[in-house]
N, C-alpha and C positions, 0 to 999 in steps of 0.2 A: 196481287193479281186475282181477280174473281171471275171464274168461268161458270156460265150457266149450262147445265147439261141434264138431259132426261136420265133419270136413274135406271131406265130400262135399256139404254142404248147398248150397253155391253152385252145384253142378253139376246138382242135381236138376231145376232149371228147364229146363236144356238137354235132358235126357233126355226129359221129358214133352212139352216144346214141339215136339219133332220130329214128333209125331203130327199137329200142326196145319199143318205146313209142306207146301206143294205142291211137286211135282217140276218141274224146269225143265232145259233143256239146259245142259251144263257149259261155263262160260266162266271164265277167270281173267284179270282185268284190274286193273292199278293205274291209277286215274284221277287226273287233276290237270292243271293248266295247264303245269307244268314237268316234264321227265323226271327220274326218279330216277337216281342214279349206281349203284344196285345192279344186279347182273346178273339181271334178272327172268326170263331164259330158262332159268336153272338150275332143275331140278325139285326144289326143296327148300322148307323152310318160310320164307315171308315174311309178316309181319303189318304192317298199315298203319293209320294213323289220320289223318283229314283235318282241315283247319282248322275245318270246320263241326262236326265231332264234338267237337273240343277246346272250341270255344266253347259248345256245348250241354251237355256232360257234365262238364267238369273245371274246378275252381277253380284255374286255372293262374296262378301268380305267377312261375314260373321255367320255362325251356325243358324241363327234365327231367320236369316234371309231365305232359307229353304221353305219357310211357311208363307212367303210373301203373297202368293196368288191362290192359296187354298181357300175354299169357301168360308166366309164369315169370320176369318181370323185376321187379326192385326197385331203386330208387335210394335210397341211404341219406341222404336229405335231412333235416337236423335242424332247420333254420329257414329262413325266406325269405332267399334270397341266399347259402345255404351253398355256398361255393366250394372248400373244402379237405377235405371229408369225404363229398361226395355221390357215392359210388362206385356204379357200375352192377353189379348182380348178375344172373347169368344161370342157365341150367339147372344147370350143373355148376361154377359159379364163384361164390364168395361175395363179400360186400361188403369183404373184405380183399384182393381180387385185381383191382385196377383195370386192370392190364395185360393182362387176358384178355378184353377187348372193344374194339371200335373205334367211335368216334363221329365223324361228319363233319357238316358243314353245307355243302350244295351241293358236296360232294366235297373240302372243305378239312378237314384233320385237326384235331379238337378234343381228342382223347384225349391224355393227358399221359404219355408213356413215359419220362420222366426217372426214374421210380420205379414201384413197385408197392405200393399200400396206400392208406390213407385220405387221406393228404395229397397224393395225386397223382390227384385226380379230374379228369374231363374239364372243359374250359373252357366250361361251360354258359353262362356270362355273355355269351359272344359271340353268343348267339342270344336274342332276346326272344320271348315267346309270341306277340306280335302279328304278327311277321313270318313265322310258320310257315305254309306252304301245306299241307304234309303231312309225316308222318314214316313212314319205311319201315324195317323191321327184318329182316335176314337172319340166321337162326339157324344157327350152326355154321360151320366153316372149309371150306365146300364150293366156294368159288370160288377159282381160282388167281390172281385179280386182287387178293387180299388176303393179307397176311402172317400170321404165326403168332398175332398178337394177336387175330385174328378167331375164335379157338377158341370163344369164348362166343357172340358175336353181333356183327353190324355194323349200326350205326344211322346212318341218313342223314336229316338235316333238310333238306327241300326248302323254301326260303324264296320268298316271293312276288316277282314282278317284274311291273310294271303293263303293261297293254295300252292304258290311257288314264289321264288324270289321276285321282288318288285321294288322299284325305287321311284320316287316322285319329287319334283321340285317345282315351285311356282313363285313367281314374282308379280305383285300387283301394285299399281300406282293409281292414285285417285287425285282429282283436282276439283275444287268447288269454289267458283266465284260467288261471293255473297254480298248482297246489299239489303239493308233493312234499317229503317230509322236513320240514325247518323252513322251507321257502320257500313264500311265498304272495304272489303279485303278479299284475299284468296287463301284458301285453306287446303293443304295437301296431306296426303297419306301415303305410307309405304308399308307393304306387307310381304314378308318372305315366309315360305313354308317348305319344309323338307320332311319326307316320310320314307321309311325303309321297312321292309318286312320279308319274311320267308317262312317256309314250312320244311321241316326235316324230320321225317318219320312221324312219331307221335307228337312232336313239339311244333308249335307255330308261335310266331311273335310279330309284333308290329309296333313301330315307334313313329310318332308324329310330333314334329317340333315347328313352332311358328313364332314370329315376332311381328307385332303391329306397332307402327309409329305414326300417329295420326293427329291432326289438328281439327277440332270441331268448331262450328260457328258459335257465336255467343248464345247463351241459353237464358240468361236473366237480364233484367233492365231496371236499374234504380228509377223510381218514379215519385212524383208528387202530384196530388190532385190540385188543379188550379184553385179550387175553392178553399184549400187548406192554407194558402198564402195570405199573410197579413198585408193589406194595402199600405204602402208607404215606401220610404227610401232606405229603410234599414237593410244591412247586408251588402256584400260585395256584388256590384253589378256584373252579371255574366251573360254571355251569349252561347248559342249552340244547343240549347234545350229544344227538343222536338215536340211540338204540340200535336196531340192526337186525342182519341177517346179510349177509355178503358173498356172492359168486357161488359159493363153495364151502360155504356155510352155516356159516361161522365167525362168531361174534359180533364186531361192531365198532361203533365210534361214527362217525357222520357229523358233522363239526365245522362245516360251513358249505357254501356253494355258491360256485362259481367259473366262469370262462369264460362269463359272461353277456355276449353280444356286442350292442353297438349298431353296426349296419353301415349305411354309406351307400355305394351303388354307382351309378356312372354308366356308361351303355353307349351307344356310337354305332356304327352300322353304315351304311356307304354303299356302294352298288353301281352301277356304270356299265357298260352293255352297248352294243356296236355290232354291227349286222348287216351284214357285208360283202356278204351275199347272203341270200336266203330260207333257205339251208341252212348258213350259216357265221356264227358269232357269237364275239366276244371279250367277256369279262366280267372286270372288275376289282372286287375286294371289299376294303374297308378296315374294320377293326374297332378300336375303342378301348374298353377296359374299365378302370375305376378302382374301387378298393375302399379305403375308409377305415373301420377298425373299432376299437372299444375293447372289450377284455375285462376285466370287473370282477368282484370277489368280494364275498361277504357272509358274515360270521362269525355262526354261531348262538350262539357262546359269550359269556357275560356274566359279569363279575366281581361282587363283592359290592355294588358301587355301580351296577350295571346298565350298565356301559360294555362295548363290544365288545372281545374279546381276539383278537389276530392272531398273536402270537408269544410265545416264551419257555416257561418251565416252567409246566404247568397240572396241576390235579388234578381228576379226574372220578370221583365216587363212590368215593373212597378209593384211587385208582390214579393215579400220576403219569406224565405224558407230556411230551415237548418238541416245541414247534412250531417249525419252521424259518422262516427269513426269507421264503421264497417259497411256503409252503404255501397262502397266499391270494395268488395271483399276479395281477399287473396286466400288461396288454400292450396295445400299440397297433400297428396294421398299416397300412402305406401302400404300395399297389400300383398300378402303372400298366402295363398290357400292351397291345401293339399286334399286330394281325394283318393280313397282306396276302395276297391271293390273285389269281392271274391265270390265266385259262383261255381257250384258243382251240380251238374244236371245230366239226366239221361234223356235220350230221344229215340227210344225203340219203336215208338208208334204201335206198340203191342198192347197188352192188357193194362200195364201199369208203367207210368213214368213219374219221376220225382225231381225236385230241385230244391237246393238250399243255397241261399244268397245272403251276403252281408255287405254293408257299405258304411263308410265313414267320410264325412266332409268336415274339414277342420280349418277354422280361421287361425292359422299359425301366427300371422301378423296382420293387423288391420288397424291402421292409424290414419286419422285425418288431422292435419294441423292447419289452423287458420289464425290470421292476424286479428288482433282486437284494437290495433292502432291504425291510423289512417295513412294512406299514401301521401307523398312518396316515401316517407320514412320507413314504412312497413317493408319495402323491398329489401332493406338491409337487416331485417330482423325486428326485435322488440317484442313487447308483450303479445301474448296470444292464448289460444286454447288448444288442448290436445284431446281428441276423442279416440278412445281405445276400445276396440271390440275383440282383442286377442282372447283366445280360448272359447269363442263362440263356435257353434257348429251343430251338426246333427248326425245321427247314426240310424241305420235300418237293419232289420233282420227279417228274413222270410223263409218259410218252409212250406212247400206245397206239393200236392200229388195230383196226378191225372189218372183216372180209372176208366177203362173202356170195357165194361163187362160184356156188352153185346154191340153189334153194329148200330143199334138204334140209340144207345146211350153213351154219353161222355160226361163223366162227373169230375169236377174240380173242387178241391178243398185245400185249406191251408191256414197257417198262423202267421201273423205279421206283427212286428213291433217297430214303432218309430219314436225316437227320442230327440228332443230339441233343447238346446241350451243357449241362452242369450245373456251376454254380459256387455253392458255399454257404460263406460265411465268417461265423464268430461272433467278435465282438470286444467287449471291455469298453468301457463309456462312463461318464463321470462324471456324466452327467445322462440318464437313460434316456428322458426325454420328447423332447428335441430336440438333444442334443449329438452331436458327431461321435465316431467311434471313437477310442479311446485305446490306444496300445501295440500289441503283436503280437496276431494272432488266437489265441484259445484253442482254436479248432477250425476246420478247413478241409477240405473234400473237393470234388473236382472231377474231371471226366472227359468223354470224348466217346465216342459210339457211332455207327456208321453201318451201314446195310443197303442193299446194291445188289442188285436183284432183276430177273430175267427170268421172264416167265410166258407160257404159251399154253394155250388151251383151245378145244375144238371142240364145238359143239352139232350133233348129227346126227340127223335124223328118218329113221331107217333103215327104217321100215315105217309104214303108215298110222296105227297107234295107238301107235307106240313112238317114244321120243326118248331119247337118251343124251348126256351131257356128259362128256368126258374131258379132263383137263388136268394140268399140273404147274407147279411154281414152284421156281426155283433161286435161292437166297439166299446172298449173301456178307456175313458179319457181321464188323465190325472194331471193336474197343474199344481206345482209346489215350488218352494224356495223363492217365492216372489218378493222382490224388494224394490221400493221406490224411495230415493233419498236425495238430499241436497247437502250443502256444507254443514248444516247444523241439525238436521232432523232426518229420521229414518222411519219409514212405514213398512212393516213386514206383513205379508198377506197370508191369509189362511189357505190351507190346502183345499183343493176341490177334486172330487171324483164323480164321474157320471157315466151312465151306460146308455147305449142307443142301439136300436136294431134298424137296419135299412134293407127292406125287401126289394127284389129286382124281378122283372118279368119281360120276356120278349117272345114274339111270335112271327113266323115267316110262312108265307104261302107262295108256292111256285105256280102262278096263275096260268102260265104258258111257257113255251120255250124261251120267250123273249121278255116276259114280265115277272118280276118278283115283287110281292107286297110284304111289308114288314111293319110291325108295331112294337114299341118298347115303352116300358114304364119303370122308373127307378126313384128311390128316395136317397137323398144325400144329406148328411149332417156334417157341416163344415165347422170344426171346432175353433174357438178363439185362439189366436196366436199369442206368443209370449209378449210381444210388444203391444198388442191390443189390450192385453190385460194389465200390464205393469208400466208401460212407458207413460210418464206424466210428471206431475210436480207434487210437492209436499210443502205445507207451510210450516211456520216455526213451531206450531203445536203438534206437528206430526200428522196433520189431516191431509188427505188427498185433495188435490185441486183440479186435476184434469185427466184422470183416468179412472176406469171402473173395473176392478178385478172380479166383479160378479156378472160380467157379460154372459148372455145366453149364446149358445151356438146357433148358426144359421141352419134352417131346416128347409129343404127344397124337395118338391115332387116335380119330376121332369117327365114329359111324354114326347113321343116321336112317332109319326106315321109316315111311311115312305113307300113310294112306288118307283121302281127302277127298271128301266128298259135297256136291254143289252143291244148294242149296235154292232155293225161289222167291225169297226175299229174304234170302239169307245162305248159310251153309255149316256143315258139321260136319266137323271134322278130328280124326283120331286119329293120334298119333305116338308111336312107341317110339324112344328114343334111348339111346345108350351112349357112354362116353368112357373110354379107357385112357390115363392120363398117367404117364409115367416122369420122374423127376428134377424133380418139382414143387417150386417154390420157396416155402418157408415159414420164418418165424422159429421156431426151436426150440432146445432145449438138448441138446447132444451129450453123452450120458452115458458115452461110451466113452473119453473122455480126461479126465485130471486135470491142472489144475483143469478142471471142466466149462465148456464154451463155449456161450454163447447168441448166436446171430446168424442171418442168412439162410443156410439150408442146403438141400440137395437131399433130398427125400423120395423114396425109391426108386420106389414105385408106388401110385397112387390109381386106383380103378375106380369108375365111376358108371354106373348104369342107371336108366331111368325111363320113364314114360308121361305124355303130355300130351294133354289134350282141349281143343279150342277150338271154340266155337259162337257163331254170330251169326245172328239172324233177326228178322223182324217178326211178332209173335204177338199177336193180339187188340188191335191198336193200339199195342203196346209195341215199341220198338226194344230188342232184347236182345243182350247179348254176355256170354260167361262163359268161364272156363277153369279147369281143375283139373290140377295137376301132382303126380305121385308120383315121388319120387326116392330111390334108395338109393345113397349115395356114401360109400365106406369106404376107409380106409387099409389096403392089403394088405401092404405091406412098408416098413419104415423102420428101417434098420440103426442109425442114430445115436440113435434114440429108440424102442426096441422097445415101450415101454409104450403107444404110440399105435396099434399094429397092431390092426385090427378095429374101430377107433373111427370115428365120423362125421367126414367132412371138415368143417372149420369153416365156419360160416355157411351151410350147406346144409340146409334143413329137409326132412323126409320129405314133408310135404304143403304145397302152396300152392294158392290159389284166388282168382279174381277174379269179380266179377259187376257188370254195369251194366244198369239198366233205365230207359229214358227214354220219357216219354209227352208227345206234343204235343196240347194241348187245342185249338189252332187254329194258324194260321200265325204267331201272335205269341208264344204262351205255351207253354213246355215245362217239365217237371219231371223231374229225374234223381235216382235213388237208386243208389248204388254201394257195393260192399263189397270188402274184401281180407282174406284169411286166410293166416297162415303158422304152421306147427307148430313144435314144439320144435327148438331148434338150439343149437350150442355155438360158443364162440369159441376154444377151445384144442384142440390136436391130440390130447391125451389125454382130452378130454371131462370134465375134472375140474370144470368150471364148471357144476355141476348145477342151480344156482339162477339161472334167467334173469331173474327179476324183482328185480334188484338192480343198483346201479351197477357197471359193467364187465361185466355179464351180457348175454346175447342171448336174448330171450324170444320166445315165441310171441305172436301178436296176432290180433285180429279188429277191424277198424275199418270204420265205415260213414261215407259222405259223402253230402251232398245239395246240389243246385243248382237254383235256379229262375231261368229266363232269360225275359225279356220284351222283345220288340221294340216300342218305343213307336210309331215310324214308320220310314220308310226310313233316316233318319240316326241316330236315337237308340235305344239299347237299354240295359237294366240287368240286373244279375244279383245274386242273393243266394245265399250258399252257406254250408255248414258242413262243415269237414273234421274227422274223428274225432268224428262226431256222438254216439257212445256213450261218449266220453271215456275210451277205453281207455288205461291207463298201460302202455307197453311200451318195450323197451330194445334198443339195439344198441350196447353199451358205454356210450353216452350215452343220456339219455332222449329219446324222440321227442316232438314237440309234442302237447299235449293238445287238447281241443276248441277249434277256431279258427273264428271267424266272418269271412266274406268278403263285401264289398260292392263292386260294380263299376258304373261308368257309362261308356258308350262312345259315341263319335260316329264315323260313317263317311260319307264323301262320295265 
């Protein structure tokens, strides 16, 4: 389904509604029972959403759903419980750049900087929607307290901590009818959540448990280009292949569907806090996340007897093709991850406060099993491969202080350490379902990176209406123990150590009671990840074939100019932003060498500029929020692939928009209608994928959502919702979900 829509449609309400808004004195506050970890004193863009707004407006089955309608943000969530492709996209970073944003929960790092791309999404599963108190988003790398990964945005989930005894239970059911190509089926999901917490004297605790059992739509489709078939009668004649065009408009056949996941996830979060005094608290957080999933295929092809065909020589309309053993792939995944966090901090709001925090994220068990023989025999076992990432993980440590020598100054300074370890081994197995590895690994890559940082920044109110923030961050990056290997050869990589300084500056001017003007400038250095450096191949001579351990870090200068007007029940914000990134990290083909090499490479220069409008107000009884973003993001120089110069940066559309309208009929019943729009975009650096509405393409979209929330009494509430109400069929390499029905029943004590 292709719908044509003006990209400004969702913003018109914001423009006209301003006429109804009454003026009020300017105040900027982030409200909530727990403080955010974000530096809210920096005069730059921060957007927030509260627990009450999430409950009223969003059909939230995963933590990332809370970001759904915030300006310029998109999470590439393909199904409920999507853990390995749900990448956060920001103003100037697409859904292929997972390492260009930072996600925290109560200051504990959830972002996965073991790599950069779809399979390195944040660990959203460590936060359930029910424990969220508030979500705050800092746009851009304008705080010295965050490293170069903050170039896109910093997201902090603030979770609840009880002041008295409380208990919560929630049951969610989902239903998605799905039709695409030769697939037509229905996929259901079930989710249960239970939470309990209390405070007794100086002690407080909170436990949150949930289980998700969901079925997602097919995500991949075995294909063959029509032109690849040999004309003739060879092969088994088959029917059922779906004729279409690929993302470059070349005719191809879609032979079936694959990677249709059945996912079961368990999540446990436990928090224990002790107040040494009214101004000093220690908090320990434990997280457990388990994922068991099965990926299954379905062939559209049928032979003369009506039986499905999965492998061998086939003939489609007088052209012969060969199906490999794993074109219709089967896979099982068994993952168990642990998270630990410990924080001790003071909050006197006097002359000096301090905080010490440490966290550990551990891939206790992380196995993917896949068959290497064809269906139907593979359903009963047989040869396969085992990919093991056990022992992978990261740890963080931070010590910081806040000094308030006078009312005009607030100084922050600190030391931070982040350490990442990646171990990925692929080994044959004689039974892909449950057997141990057999023989030597066919592929192995591993390595470690560390960043040690010092930072300082000072907020200075140097005049009655003026405030500035000046800061800098010094980072020492170290990469070591890098290994790339196969069954017969091993390449060990030299250690690397580099130092970088990233200055920051921001300025705010209170032009009137209603208008605030802000300007921000920041440098961000995004270091190469372990997988970017070491994931690849090695030939028999021990020479690397498709990775580069000498990659340069990305270096970005980001600017932001903002005017914000306070309204009686909301605000209107206008922001111009820009980013200049040198040595951007992308997978591409180097056409300057023979044979040509395809791997992660540095793109010389990408330049982005844009405008963002964000609006929120209460108008004629409606709670409204909306945003529109215009972006121009182009590749300016790329010596290794000059055909991409002047093209759009991948996965960055020119137009994006969101809109939410909620109406409360009374204190029990509310109705919310929401919509999101994204314009045309590309997945390739040379923009050759001109057809977004195809498997492996990236399309524009316009989707609408609805939610009806009813509070039965003080304890019980229910909600009915529909996501993708207009059943828009859209793509980001994989197909997004089609119309999905959601029902919730909740108990609060």
